[in-house]
N, C-alpha and C positions, 0 to 999 in steps of 0.2 A: 358658404362656410369653408374655411380652410380644412383640408383633410388632416386627421390625426396621422402622425408619422410612426413608422415601424422600421426597424433595422432587421433584415433577414440575412443570416450568413449560412451558407451551405453549398451543396453540390449542384453542378449543372452537368447533365449527361443528355445525349441524344437517345430518345426512346425508339427502338426498333420493335414494333409490335405486330404480332400475328394472332388472328382469331381462328379457333377450330372447334369442332363438335365436342371434343373432350381434351383434357390435358394429357399429354403422352406419359406413359409409364416408362421406367428405365428400359432403354433399348428399343422403344417403340417409335415409329415414324407415323405422324398423323398429317393428313392433308388439310391444310388451312384454307379458309375462305376469304382471307383478306390480309393486306399488309399495309401498315402506316409507319411513317418516319416523322418525328417531330421533337420539340423541346421537352425535356424532363429532368429528373433528378429531384430528390426531396427538397433541397434548398430552393431551387428554381420554382418548383411547383408551389411551394408554400409562399414564396414571394409573389408569384402571380395571383395566387388565391387571395392573399391579403390586399393586393392592389385592386383586384376586381371587386372585392368586398367593400372597398371604399377608402383604404388607407393610402397615404403617400409612402412609398417603399424605397428605402436605400438598400439595394441588393448587393451582397458581397459574395462573389464566387470566383473561380479560376478556370480558365479555358486554355486550350492550346492554340497554336497558330496554324490551323488546319481548316478543312471544309466544315467540320462539325462546329468549330469555333465561330465560324461565320453564321451558322444556323443560330447559335446562341445570341449573338449580337442582334441579328435581324429579328429574332423572336421577342427580345426585350423591347426593342425600338417599336415594333409593331403594337405591343401592348401599351406603349406610351410610358415606359419605365426608364428611369435614369440609369445610365450605364457607366457612371464615373468609377464605380468600384468593381467593375468586371475586369479582373486581373488576367494577365497573359503569362503563360509559361513557355519558355523558349525551347524546352526539351520534351516535355510530356504532352501526349495527345489529349484532346478533349474526351471526357468520359462517354461511355455508351452503355445502354441497358438493353438486354434481350428479354422481351416480355411475351409470354404466352397467355392468352385469355380464353377461357371456356365460354363460348358464345351462348350456351344455354343457362349457365348459372352466374356468369360474371366473375367467377373465381379466377385467380391468376397465379403464375409462377414467374419470378423475376431473377435474372442474373445480371449484376452490375459490375462494370469495370470502370473505376473512378478516374483514372488518368490524372489530369492536371489538378483537379479539385481535391486530390489527396495530398497536395503539396502546397498548402497555404502556409506561408512562412510568418514568423513574428513581424518582419518588416511589412508584409502584406496587411496584417491586422492593424498595424500602426497607421497605415495609410488611411484606414477607415475609422480611426479613433474618434474623430469628431462626430460621426453619425452614431457610433456605438454608445458614446458617452452622453449624447444629448437627446436622442429620440426617446419617448417614454417607454417603449417596449422593444426588447431584443429577443428575437426568435432564432433558434438554431436546432441542429440535429446532430447525429453521430455518424454522418455519411462522409465527413471530411476528416482530416487528421486531428487526433484528440488534442495535441498540444496547441493547435490553433483555437479550438473550442475553449480550452482552459484559459488561454490568453484573453480571448474576447469576453468570456464570462467575468473574468477579473476586472476588466475595464467597466463593463456594464454594472456589476455589483458595486464597485467603488464609487459609482456616480448615481446611485439610487434608482437605476433603471429596472423596470419590471422584466424578469427573465422567464421566458417560456422555452422549455427544452422538450423536443420530441425525440425520445431516446431510441432512434431507429437508424441503422440496424442495432439491435440490443446486444450489448456485451458488458462485462463487469467494468464499472467506472468507479473512481474513488468517491467515498462518501463525502469528502470535502467538496467535490464538484457538485453533487446533488444538494449540498447545503447552501449553494448559491442560487438555487432554482426556486422561483416563486410558483410556477405551475409546470408540472410534469405531465406529458400527454402520451403515454404508451398505449399500444393496443394490448389485447389479451396475452399474446405470445411474449411481447416485450415486458409486460408487467410480471409475467411468470418468471422470466429469466432474471430480472433485476431484484425481485422480492424473494424468490424461492418458493412462492405459493402458486400452485397450479390454478390458473384462473379459467373457469368455465361457467360460473354463475355469478349473478350480482353479489351474492354473499361472499364468494371467493374474492371478487374484485374489492370488496370492502376490506377484507383481511389484508390483501396485497397492498392496497393503498395505505393502510395504517403502518405497514412495515416500511414502505417508502417514505412516509412522512417521518418515521422514526430516524431515517437517515438524514433528515434536515430540510427536505423540500416542503414548502408551505402548503401547497394544494396539489391534488392529483386528479386527473381526469383519465379514466381508462375507457377507450373506445372498444365496443364489443360488436362491431359489424352491424348486421341487420337487426340486432336486438336493441341497440341503443348505447348509452354511455353511463358510466358510474362516475359521479363527481363528488369530491369531498374537499372541504376547506374548514380548518379549525375543527370544531365539534359537529358541524353540520354536514350531512351527506344526503345525496339524492340519486336515484336511478331514473334516468330520463329515457323513455322509449324512443326508438328511431321513428322518423317520419316515413310513412308508407309511400313508397314509390315503386315504379317498374324498373328494376335494376338491369342494366345491360353491361356495365363494366365498372368493377369496384376498385380498379387499380389506384386511383388517386384520392380515394375518400379520406384517408388519414391526413393527407396533405391539405385537402380542402378544409378539414376541421381545424388543423393547427393554424393555418393562415387566417381563416375567418376569426378564430378565437383571438389571435393577436390584434386584429383590427378592432374587435369589440372592446378588448381590454384597453387599448390605446385611446379609444373614444370615451373611456370612463364608465363603461357599463359595469354593473354589479356582476360578481362572479357567476352566479347561476344564470343570469340573463345572458351573459356572454357565452356560456356553454350551450344554451338553447339556440342562440344565433349560429354558432359553429355547427351544431347538430343538424340544423336545417341546411346549411351550406353543403355539408358532407352528403346529405341525402340527395340533394339536387345534382351533385357531381356524378353520382353513379348512374344517372339516367342518360348519360352520353358516353360516347366512345372516346378514349384518350385520357390524358392527364391534364396538362396545362390548358388545352382547349376546352376541357370539360368544366373548368371552374366557373361557378355561377357569378353573375354580376350582383351588385348591391340591390338593384331594382328587383331582380328575381328573388333574392333572399327575402327582401321586405314583403313582396307580394305573397310568398309562400308562408310568411308568418302573419299574414292578414293585417299588415299595417302599411300605410302609404310610404312611398320612397322619400328619402331625405336628401 
């Protein structure tokens, strides 16, 4: 069976990750127990997650002409992903993220320097117009420059493409942009920033989701970490508990969720079925160290959901 296709536009950064007994306080130095370097960035992570969950992915990002850029190309090729829309910047370096992980809880702190992927131009977006306009689902985030996001959303919306926006990192965006979005996937913090409602319980999540839907987005899924997800579409809402797993690193869980959700929607799954699929993928991702390498395969997701692989 031909894989459903998804377009993912977003950041690529190289993750520089260290694990330690606890996250340092201001001014504190903590001895770490390990260091890893590998591919990352919300866009790239979500593209890899969608690909490993079973979609054919057209990945749009921008990298520098440097050693970290070579890591990007090698990582996408190793995953078997098409690199035709991996754009190059002649001046800016490839992005990098500094990640600290608490080895006891899986909690993390992240500082990201976006570099080349903060300079996606209108001409760059136009190079990928064919993929954006024709694949059934377009997934993006707010980790690249907003004008590129707005341009791409305009193309996708104008061609009837289902749009999923993971609003991370969260900041105020025009309501007109949210009005183009079919499914918004914030976490608790992002939902609080965008809605003005402090989200700490499923009831809070429902209130925040209704505020966000009032801004024009059709459906909202608020991820709430180890508690689960709150999903609403139209008049129907559900709180879906998380899948119980032994968590070791929660760094890429939100990206696993959004990527798997895009795959499920592209395959034509019903909204809440797609959310269940994505919830399972996110849970599996936290059982491993890292971001892109931790994304589960389709077979793993299907087995965890107690159904045979397809």
